[in-house]
C-alpha positions as CSV (number, residue, x, y, z in Angstrom):
1,M,3.5,-22.7,-27.3
2,E,1.7,-19.5,-26.3
3,T,-2.0,-19.3,-27.1
4,T,-3.8,-16.1,-28.2
5,A,-6.7,-15.1,-26.0
6,T,-10.1,-15.0,-27.8
7,Y,-13.5,-13.5,-27.1
8,S,-16.9,-14.1,-28.5
9,L,-19.3,-11.5,-29.9
10,E,-21.5,-11.7,-26.8
11,E,-18.6,-11.1,-24.5
12,C,-17.3,-8.2,-26.7
13,I,-20.7,-6.4,-26.8
14,N,-21.2,-6.9,-23.1
15,H,-17.7,-5.6,-22.4
16,I,-18.3,-2.4,-24.5
17,G,-21.6,-2.0,-22.7
18,L,-24.5,0.4,-23.4
19,G,-23.5,3.9,-24.5
20,K,-23.9,6.8,-27.0
21,Y,-23.6,4.5,-30.0
22,Q,-26.6,2.3,-29.0
23,W,-28.7,5.3,-28.0
24,R,-28.2,6.8,-31.4
25,L,-29.1,3.5,-33.0
26,I,-32.2,3.2,-30.9
27,T,-33.4,6.7,-31.9
28,I,-32.9,6.0,-35.7
29,L,-34.4,2.4,-35.6
30,G,-37.2,3.5,-33.4
31,F,-38.6,5.4,-36.4
32,C,-39.0,2.0,-38.1
33,S,-41.5,1.0,-35.4
34,M,-43.1,4.4,-35.5
35,A,-43.5,4.2,-39.3
36,D,-45.1,0.8,-39.1
37,A,-47.6,2.1,-36.5
38,V,-48.4,5.2,-38.7
39,E,-49.3,3.0,-41.7
40,M,-51.3,0.6,-39.6
41,M,-53.3,3.2,-37.8
42,L,-54.0,4.9,-41.2
43,L,-56.1,1.9,-42.1
44,A,-58.6,2.7,-39.3
45,I,-58.9,6.3,-40.6
46,L,-59.0,5.5,-44.4
47,G,-62.0,3.2,-44.0
48,P,-64.6,5.8,-43.1
49,A,-63.0,8.5,-45.2
50,I,-63.0,6.5,-48.4
51,T,-66.5,5.2,-47.8
52,C,-67.7,8.9,-47.8
53,Y,-65.4,9.8,-50.7
54,W,-66.7,7.0,-52.9
55,P,-70.2,6.0,-51.7
56,D,-70.3,2.9,-53.9
57,V,-67.5,1.3,-51.9
58,T,-68.9,-1.5,-49.8
59,K,-67.9,-2.9,-46.4
60,I,-66.5,-6.0,-48.1
61,Q,-64.3,-3.8,-50.3
62,M,-63.1,-1.8,-47.3
63,A,-62.3,-5.0,-45.4
64,A,-60.5,-6.2,-48.6
65,L,-58.4,-3.0,-48.5
66,T,-57.2,-3.7,-45.0
67,T,-56.6,-7.4,-45.8
68,G,-54.7,-6.4,-49.0
69,V,-52.2,-4.4,-46.9
70,F,-51.6,-7.4,-44.6
71,A,-51.4,-9.8,-47.6
72,G,-48.6,-7.6,-49.0
73,M,-46.9,-7.6,-45.6
74,M,-47.2,-11.4,-45.3
75,F,-45.3,-12.0,-48.6
76,G,-42.9,-9.1,-48.0
77,A,-41.9,-10.2,-44.5
78,F,-41.0,-13.7,-45.7
79,A,-39.0,-12.3,-48.7
80,F,-37.2,-9.6,-46.7
81,G,-36.4,-12.1,-43.9
82,I,-34.5,-14.3,-46.3
83,I,-32.7,-11.4,-47.8
84,A,-31.8,-10.0,-44.4
85,D,-30.1,-13.2,-43.4
86,K,-28.3,-13.7,-46.7
87,Y,-27.3,-10.1,-47.5
88,G,-27.7,-8.1,-44.3
89,R,-30.3,-6.3,-42.2
90,R,-29.3,-2.8,-43.1
91,R,-29.9,-3.3,-46.9
92,V,-33.4,-4.6,-46.2
93,I,-34.3,-1.6,-44.0
94,V,-33.0,1.0,-46.6
95,L,-34.9,-0.8,-49.4
96,S,-38.0,-1.1,-47.3
97,A,-38.0,2.6,-46.4
98,A,-37.4,3.8,-49.9
99,L,-40.2,1.7,-51.4
100,N,-42.6,2.5,-48.7
101,T,-42.2,6.3,-49.3
102,L,-42.8,5.8,-53.0
103,F,-45.9,3.6,-52.6
104,G,-47.3,5.9,-50.0
105,I,-47.2,8.8,-52.5
106,F,-48.7,6.5,-55.1
107,T,-51.7,5.9,-52.7
108,A,-52.4,9.6,-52.4
109,A,-52.5,9.9,-56.2
110,A,-54.8,6.9,-56.8
111,P,-57.8,7.8,-59.0
112,S,-60.1,5.0,-57.9
113,Y,-60.7,2.3,-55.2
114,Y,-58.9,-0.4,-57.1
115,W,-55.8,1.7,-57.6
116,I,-55.8,2.4,-53.9
117,L,-56.1,-1.4,-53.3
118,I,-53.0,-2.0,-55.5
119,A,-51.1,0.8,-53.8
120,R,-51.8,-0.4,-50.3
121,I,-50.8,-3.9,-51.1
122,L,-47.5,-2.6,-52.3
123,V,-47.2,-0.4,-49.2
124,G,-47.7,-3.5,-47.1
125,F,-45.1,-5.4,-49.0
126,A,-42.5,-2.6,-48.6
127,L,-43.4,-1.9,-45.0
128,S,-42.8,-5.5,-43.9
129,G,-39.0,-4.9,-44.1
130,A,-39.1,-2.3,-41.3
131,S,-39.5,-5.1,-38.7
132,Q,-35.8,-6.0,-39.4
133,G,-35.0,-2.8,-37.5
134,S,-35.8,-4.7,-34.3
135,T,-33.4,-7.5,-35.3
136,L,-30.6,-5.1,-36.1
137,M,-31.1,-3.3,-32.8
138,L,-31.2,-6.4,-30.7
139,E,-27.8,-7.6,-32.1
140,Y,-26.1,-4.4,-30.9
141,L,-27.3,-4.5,-27.3
142,P,-25.5,-5.9,-24.3
143,S,-27.3,-8.8,-22.6
144,A,-27.9,-6.9,-19.3
145,T,-30.2,-4.3,-21.0
146,R,-31.3,-6.1,-24.1
147,A,-34.8,-7.2,-23.1
148,T,-35.6,-3.9,-21.3
149,L,-34.5,-1.7,-24.3
150,I,-36.3,-3.8,-26.9
151,I,-39.5,-3.4,-25.0
152,V,-39.1,0.3,-24.1
153,V,-38.4,1.1,-27.8
154,E,-41.9,0.0,-28.5
155,L,-42.9,3.4,-27.2
156,F,-42.1,4.6,-30.7
157,W,-45.0,2.4,-31.9
158,S,-47.4,4.1,-29.5
159,L,-46.1,7.5,-30.4
160,G,-46.6,6.7,-34.0
161,S,-50.2,5.7,-33.3
162,I,-50.9,8.9,-31.5
163,F,-49.2,10.9,-34.1
164,E,-51.4,9.4,-36.8
165,Y,-54.6,9.9,-34.9
166,V,-53.8,13.6,-34.1
167,L,-52.8,14.1,-37.7
168,G,-56.0,12.5,-38.9
169,M,-58.1,14.6,-36.6
170,I,-56.5,17.8,-37.9
171,I,-55.9,17.0,-41.6
172,V,-58.8,14.9,-42.8
173,P,-61.6,17.5,-42.1
174,L,-59.5,20.3,-43.6
175,Y,-57.5,18.8,-46.4
176,G,-58.8,15.2,-46.9
177,W,-57.4,11.7,-46.8
178,R,-55.0,12.2,-49.7
179,T,-52.9,14.8,-47.8
180,L,-53.0,12.6,-44.7
181,T,-51.6,9.6,-46.8
182,I,-48.6,11.7,-48.0
183,L,-47.8,13.0,-44.5
184,S,-48.1,9.5,-43.1
185,A,-45.0,8.5,-45.2
186,L,-42.9,11.1,-43.4
187,P,-41.5,8.8,-40.6
188,I,-40.3,6.1,-42.9
189,S,-38.7,8.7,-45.1
190,I,-36.7,9.8,-42.1
191,V,-35.6,6.2,-41.7
192,A,-34.4,6.1,-45.3
193,V,-32.2,9.1,-44.8
194,C,-30.8,8.2,-41.3
195,M,-29.9,4.6,-42.2
196,Y,-26.9,6.1,-44.1
197,F,-25.3,6.5,-40.6
198,V,-26.1,2.9,-39.4
199,P,-23.6,0.1,-40.2
200,E,-24.5,-3.6,-40.7
201,S,-24.8,-5.9,-37.7
202,P,-21.5,-7.4,-36.5
203,R,-23.3,-10.6,-35.6
204,Y,-24.4,-10.9,-39.3
205,F,-20.8,-10.4,-40.5
206,V,-19.4,-13.1,-38.1
207,A,-22.2,-15.6,-39.0
208,S,-21.6,-15.0,-42.7
209,G,-17.8,-15.5,-42.4
210,C,-16.6,-11.9,-42.3
211,P,-15.1,-11.5,-38.8
212,E,-12.7,-8.7,-39.9
213,K,-15.7,-6.5,-40.9
214,A,-17.4,-7.3,-37.6
215,E,-14.2,-6.4,-35.6
216,H,-14.0,-3.1,-37.5
217,I,-17.6,-2.2,-36.4
218,L,-16.9,-3.3,-32.8
219,K,-13.9,-0.9,-32.7
220,A,-16.1,1.9,-33.9
221,I,-18.7,1.1,-31.2
222,A,-16.0,1.0,-28.5
223,L,-14.6,4.3,-29.6
224,T,-17.9,6.0,-29.6
225,N,-18.8,4.6,-26.2
226,K,-15.2,5.5,-24.9
227,R,-14.4,1.9,-24.1
228,S,-11.9,-0.6,-25.4
229,L,-12.3,-4.1,-26.9
230,P,-11.5,-7.1,-24.7
231,P,-8.0,-8.4,-24.9
232,G,-7.4,-11.0,-27.6
233,K,-9.0,-11.8,-30.9
234,L,-12.6,-12.1,-32.0
235,Q,-13.6,-15.7,-32.5
236,D,-17.2,-17.0,-32.9
237,V,-19.2,-19.4,-34.8
238,H,-19.2,-19.1,-38.6
239,A,-22.1,-20.7,-40.3
240,Q,-22.4,-19.1,-43.7
241,E,-24.1,-22.1,-45.2
242,E,-26.9,-21.8,-42.6
243,C,-27.6,-18.1,-43.2
244,G,-31.2,-17.6,-44.3
245,S,-31.9,-21.4,-44.4
246,L,-35.7,-21.8,-44.0
247,K,-35.4,-25.5,-43.2
248,N,-33.6,-24.8,-39.9
249,L,-36.8,-23.2,-38.5
250,F,-38.1,-26.8,-38.5
251,H,-35.1,-28.5,-37.2
252,V,-35.9,-30.9,-34.4
253,N,-34.6,-28.4,-31.8
254,Y,-37.0,-25.7,-33.1
255,K,-40.0,-27.2,-34.9
256,R,-42.3,-27.3,-31.8
257,T,-41.3,-23.7,-31.0
258,S,-41.9,-22.6,-34.6
259,F,-45.3,-24.4,-34.7
260,L,-46.6,-22.8,-31.4
261,L,-45.2,-19.4,-32.2
262,S,-47.0,-19.5,-35.6
263,F,-50.4,-19.7,-33.9
264,M,-49.4,-17.2,-31.2
265,W,-48.3,-14.7,-33.8
266,M,-51.5,-15.1,-35.8
267,T,-53.5,-14.6,-32.6
268,V,-51.7,-11.5,-31.3
269,A,-52.0,-9.7,-34.6
270,M,-55.6,-10.7,-35.1
271,S,-56.4,-9.5,-31.6
272,Y,-54.4,-6.3,-31.7
273,Y,-55.7,-5.0,-35.1
274,G,-59.1,-6.4,-34.2
275,L,-59.3,-4.2,-31.1
276,I,-58.6,-1.1,-33.2
277,L,-61.2,-2.0,-35.8
278,I,-63.7,-3.2,-33.2
279,N,-63.4,0.2,-31.5
280,T,-64.2,2.1,-34.7
281,S,-67.0,-0.4,-35.5
282,I,-68.6,0.1,-32.1
283,M,-68.6,3.9,-32.7
284,T,-70.7,3.4,-35.9
285,L,-73.0,0.9,-34.1
286,L,-73.8,3.2,-31.1
287,D,-77.1,5.0,-31.5
288,D,-77.4,8.8,-31.1
289,T,-77.6,8.6,-27.3
290,H,-74.3,6.6,-27.3
291,Q,-75.8,4.2,-24.8
292,S,-76.8,1.1,-26.8
293,I,-75.8,-0.9,-29.9
294,T,-78.1,-0.2,-32.8
295,N,-79.9,-2.8,-34.8
296,T,-77.1,-3.9,-37.1
297,S,-79.5,-4.9,-39.9
298,T,-80.4,-1.3,-40.5
299,I,-76.8,-0.3,-41.4
300,K,-76.3,-0.1,-45.1
301,P,-73.0,-1.3,-46.6
302,N,-72.2,2.1,-48.1
303,E,-73.4,4.3,-45.2
304,C,-71.1,7.3,-44.8
305,K,-70.1,8.1,-41.2
306,M,-66.8,10.1,-40.8
307,L,-64.9,9.8,-37.6
308,T,-65.6,12.7,-35.3
309,T,-63.2,14.6,-33.0
310,E,-64.7,12.6,-30.1
311,D,-63.9,9.3,-32.0
312,Y,-60.3,10.4,-32.5
313,Q,-60.0,11.3,-28.9
314,S,-61.3,7.9,-27.9
315,L,-58.7,6.2,-30.2
316,I,-55.9,8.3,-28.7
317,F,-57.1,7.5,-25.2
318,T,-57.1,3.7,-25.8
319,T,-53.6,4.0,-27.3
320,F,-52.3,5.2,-24.0
321,G,-53.2,1.7,-22.8
322,E,-50.4,0.4,-25.0
323,M,-47.9,2.8,-23.4
324,L,-48.9,1.5,-19.9
325,G,-48.4,-2.0,-21.2
326,I,-44.6,-1.4,-21.4
327,P,-44.0,-0.9,-17.6
328,L,-46.5,-3.7,-17.0
329,L,-44.4,-6.0,-19.2
330,L,-41.1,-5.0,-17.6
331,L,-42.6,-5.7,-14.1
332,L,-43.9,-9.1,-15.1
333,L,-40.6,-10.0,-16.8
334,S,-38.7,-9.1,-13.7
335,K,-40.7,-11.7,-11.8
336,F,-41.4,-14.5,-14.3
337,G,-40.0,-16.1,-17.4
338,R,-41.0,-15.3,-21.0
339,R,-43.5,-18.2,-21.3
340,I,-45.4,-17.4,-18.1
341,V,-45.8,-13.7,-19.1
342,C,-47.1,-14.7,-22.5
343,C,-49.7,-16.9,-20.8
344,I,-50.7,-14.0,-18.5
345,N,-51.0,-11.5,-21.3
346,F,-53.2,-13.7,-23.5
347,S,-55.4,-14.8,-20.6
348,C,-56.1,-11.2,-19.5
349,A,-56.8,-10.2,-23.1
350,S,-59.3,-13.1,-23.4
351,F,-61.0,-11.9,-20.3
352,C,-61.2,-8.3,-21.7
353,F,-62.8,-9.7,-24.9
354,L,-65.4,-11.5,-22.8
355,L,-66.3,-8.2,-21.1
356,F,-67.3,-6.8,-24.6
357,L,-70.3,-9.2,-24.5
358,F,-71.9,-7.0,-21.8
359,I,-71.5,-3.6,-23.5
360,S,-74.9,-3.4,-25.2
361,H,-76.2,-0.8,-22.7
362,M,-72.9,0.6,-21.4
363,E,-71.7,4.2,-21.5
364,P,-68.9,5.0,-24.0
365,W,-66.4,5.5,-21.2
366,V,-66.9,1.9,-20.1
367,I,-66.3,0.6,-23.6
368,N,-63.1,2.8,-23.8
369,A,-61.9,1.4,-20.4
370,I,-62.3,-2.2,-21.6
371,T,-60.5,-1.4,-24.9
372,F,-57.8,0.4,-23.0
373,S,-57.2,-2.6,-20.8
374,A,-57.3,-5.1,-23.7
375,R,-54.9,-3.0,-25.8
376,M,-52.5,-2.8,-22.8
377,F,-52.2,-6.6,-22.5
378,I,-52.2,-7.3,-26.3
379,S,-49.6,-4.6,-27.1
380,S,-47.5,-5.9,-24.2
381,Q,-47.7,-9.4,-25.7
382,F,-46.9,-8.0,-29.2
383,S,-43.6,-6.6,-27.8
384,L,-42.9,-9.8,-26.0
385,M,-43.5,-11.9,-29.1
386,Y,-40.8,-9.9,-31.0
387,L,-38.4,-10.2,-28.0
388,Y,-38.9,-14.0,-27.6
389,T,-38.7,-14.7,-31.3
390,M,-35.4,-12.8,-31.7
391,E,-33.9,-14.4,-28.5
392,V,-34.9,-18.0,-29.2
393,Y,-33.5,-18.3,-32.8
394,P,-29.8,-18.1,-33.7
395,T,-28.3,-15.2,-35.7
396,V,-28.1,-17.3,-39.0
397,I,-31.9,-17.6,-39.1
398,R,-33.0,-14.8,-36.8
399,A,-34.1,-12.4,-39.5
400,I,-36.0,-15.1,-41.4
401,A,-37.6,-16.2,-38.2
402,V,-38.8,-12.7,-37.5
403,G,-39.9,-12.4,-41.2
404,C,-41.8,-15.7,-41.0
405,A,-43.3,-14.7,-37.7
406,S,-44.4,-11.4,-39.2
407,S,-45.9,-13.3,-42.1
408,M,-47.9,-15.5,-39.8
409,S,-49.1,-12.5,-37.9
410,R,-50.4,-11.0,-41.2
411,I,-52.6,-14.0,-41.7
412,G,-54.3,-13.2,-38.5
413,A,-54.4,-9.5,-39.5
414,M,-55.9,-10.4,-42.9
415,I,-58.7,-12.4,-41.1
416,T,-59.5,-9.6,-38.6
417,P,-61.1,-7.0,-41.0
418,F,-63.8,-9.5,-42.0
419,L,-64.5,-10.2,-38.3
420,A,-64.3,-6.7,-36.9
421,Q,-65.7,-4.8,-39.9
422,V,-68.1,-7.3,-41.6
423,L,-69.1,-10.2,-39.3
424,I,-69.6,-7.8,-36.3
425,K,-72.4,-6.1,-38.2
426,H,-74.3,-9.4,-38.2
427,T,-73.4,-11.1,-35.0
428,F,-71.6,-8.9,-32.4
429,S,-71.5,-11.7,-29.7
430,G,-70.2,-14.3,-32.2
431,T,-67.4,-12.1,-33.4
432,I,-66.2,-11.3,-29.8
433,A,-66.4,-15.0,-28.9
434,I,-64.0,-15.8,-31.7
435,Y,-61.4,-13.4,-30.3
436,A,-61.9,-14.6,-26.7
437,I,-61.4,-18.3,-27.7
438,T,-58.4,-17.8,-29.8
439,T,-56.6,-15.7,-27.2
440,A,-57.3,-18.4,-24.6
441,M,-55.9,-21.0,-26.9
442,A,-52.8,-18.9,-27.4
443,A,-52.3,-18.8,-23.6
444,I,-52.2,-22.6,-23.6
445,C,-49.6,-22.5,-26.5
446,A,-47.4,-20.2,-24.4
447,V,-47.2,-22.7,-21.6
448,L,-46.2,-25.5,-24.1
449,L,-43.2,-23.5,-25.5
450,P,-40.2,-25.7,-24.9
451,I,-37.5,-23.1,-24.6
452,E,-37.2,-20.4,-21.9
453,T,-35.0,-17.5,-23.1
454,R,-34.7,-15.5,-19.9
455,G,-31.0,-15.0,-19.2
456,R,-30.0,-17.0,-22.2
457,E,-27.2,-15.7,-24.5
458,L,-27.9,-15.1,-28.2
459,K,-26.9,-18.1,-30.3
460,Q,-24.9,-17.6,-33.5
461,A,-25.7,-20.9,-35.3
462,A,-28.3,-23.6,-35.0
463,S,-25.6,-25.9,-33.7
464,D,-24.3,-23.3,-31.2
465,R,-24.6,-24.6,-27.7
466,G,-23.1,-21.4,-26.2
467,N,-21.9,-21.3,-22.6
468,S,-25.2,-21.5,-20.9
469,S,-26.1,-24.2,-18.4
470,T,-28.6,-26.4,-20.1
471,V,-30.8,-29.4,-19.2
472,P,-32.8,-31.7,-21.5
473,V,-36.5,-31.1,-21.9
474,D,-38.6,-34.2,-21.1
475,I,-41.5,-34.0,-23.4
476,T,-42.7,-37.5,-22.4
477,A,-43.9,-36.1,-19.1
478,D,-46.3,-33.7,-21.0
479,P,-48.8,-35.4,-23.3
480,W,-49.9,-32.0,-24.6
481,A,-46.3,-31.1,-25.6
482,A,-45.9,-34.5,-27.3
483,A,-49.1,-34.0,-29.2
484,V,-47.8,-30.6,-30.5
485,D,-44.5,-32.3,-31.5
486,N,-46.4,-35.0,-33.4
487,L,-48.5,-32.4,-35.2
488,A,-45.5,-30.2,-36.0
489,S,-43.6,-33.3,-37.4
490,L,-46.2,-33.6,-40.2
491,M,-44.7,-30.4,-41.7
492,H,-41.8,-32.5,-42.9
493,I,-41.4,-36.3,-42.7
494,N,-37.6,-36.7,-43.3
495,D,-35.6,-34.6,-40.9
496,S,-32.4,-36.6,-41.2
497,A,-30.6,-34.2,-43.5
498,I,-31.6,-31.2,-41.5
499,N,-30.9,-32.6,-38.1
500,E,-27.6,-34.3,-38.7
501,G,-25.1,-33.5,-36.1
502,Y,-27.4,-31.6,-33.8
503,Q,-28.3,-32.2,-30.2
504,P,-31.7,-33.0,-28.8
505,L,-34.0,-30.2,-27.8
506,I,-32.6,-28.3,-24.8
507,Q,-33.7,-25.3,-22.7
508,D,-31.7,-23.1,-20.4
509,N,-32.0,-23.7,-16.7
510,V,-32.2,-20.1,-15.5
511,S,-33.1,-19.2,-12.0
512,D,-35.6,-16.5,-11.2
513,E,-32.9,-14.4,-9.6
514,E,-31.1,-13.8,-12.9
515,Q,-31.5,-10.7,-15.0
516,L,-34.0,-10.1,-17.7
């Protein structure tokens, strides 16, 4: 009896290769990252502008405004993650873009602080769906270039940051913060229009039991790239019942990873947004000679101090540190595995935070240099966190994993305004010490991650072993790892229903000579 040849999704996408189709997709979805950056950097500009517009607004209220945005993102990322795994990535991105445009305009029309607070919470909720753009992009890329392109596309984030700072420097002095808020919704509006030309992920269709739709999209990709499909028929793992299942994040194979990544995501977001807010806080704490930190007890809660052109230029300069973080990350990933690079980034960021303790009589350029270096390592780590999270979890829970990771990061981001905008006014050294300690702890967590994803193919289902060479992980040899497993196990006592039929925790045995 003659058997029909079959091929998996991974084999098909690798066979089609990188071409015009993926470059068009990268351009469109890159605006998701750019739009996210624009709205986040807007927070640093809105603080001083609103304080001057409404003098009665206190520092606590301004910190609450920033925290409100991240609170909206926390709940939105979780909700959109579930929706993306159950109903598709594309629908989430379109809905997110449309709502974000609407709520951005609502912010510009807000008549009082409390209306702005409500509007920004809704913006945060809507914007959280934009992170699924990275998930959709990853699932279209061949394995040989997947890691490199996911990292390089983070340039859109840096471009979005610079775009917002330049816009703020020009628009706020002439037309005010309301006009800036409307213009800041432009990138995400472009995404809403362009998503009409982007189809759903073929990996999602296969995982949800619709291989015919997946094959139709793969034929379109092959035609655009002037390639052909592999001989045979598409056949891969169907796991419709697992799609969007939150409990699989805490399956025995993933619970230690989920637990450690939760803390690492909180830390990277707290540090990243903390650096931005610390930079603007230091600008307000510097005395007129710009050579020493003023007595913080003399600063009133409602003191008005708008960002100057020099301040904007400083923010733009430090953003270039993020752009340099991309080639640095690519270099490190070519030499080491994901876990080691995570440890390096967090350790270097912790050292940079410690340097802030010695800035009391430093020139502004020295402060900018420290911030530049810190943002280079933290932004590099932010990109790597997205890459690792998307690689380590299977397609059926990849979107919800990214959503939950984003939610955890927003907890860190919600904490950071009260550290970098409030506590720093009372104890500069104590605030910096918190950032230095947490980033050092995150470096330890990186070493304890049980799965190395370098050279590992993307899994379709939680039970998918794939074709990779694997070896068991001996957690008994590492008491720290065992302690983490015991702590993670407290999250659910009875795993029997979840873990039935699954293999013990495994990691891929990938040599250093293999590709990214």
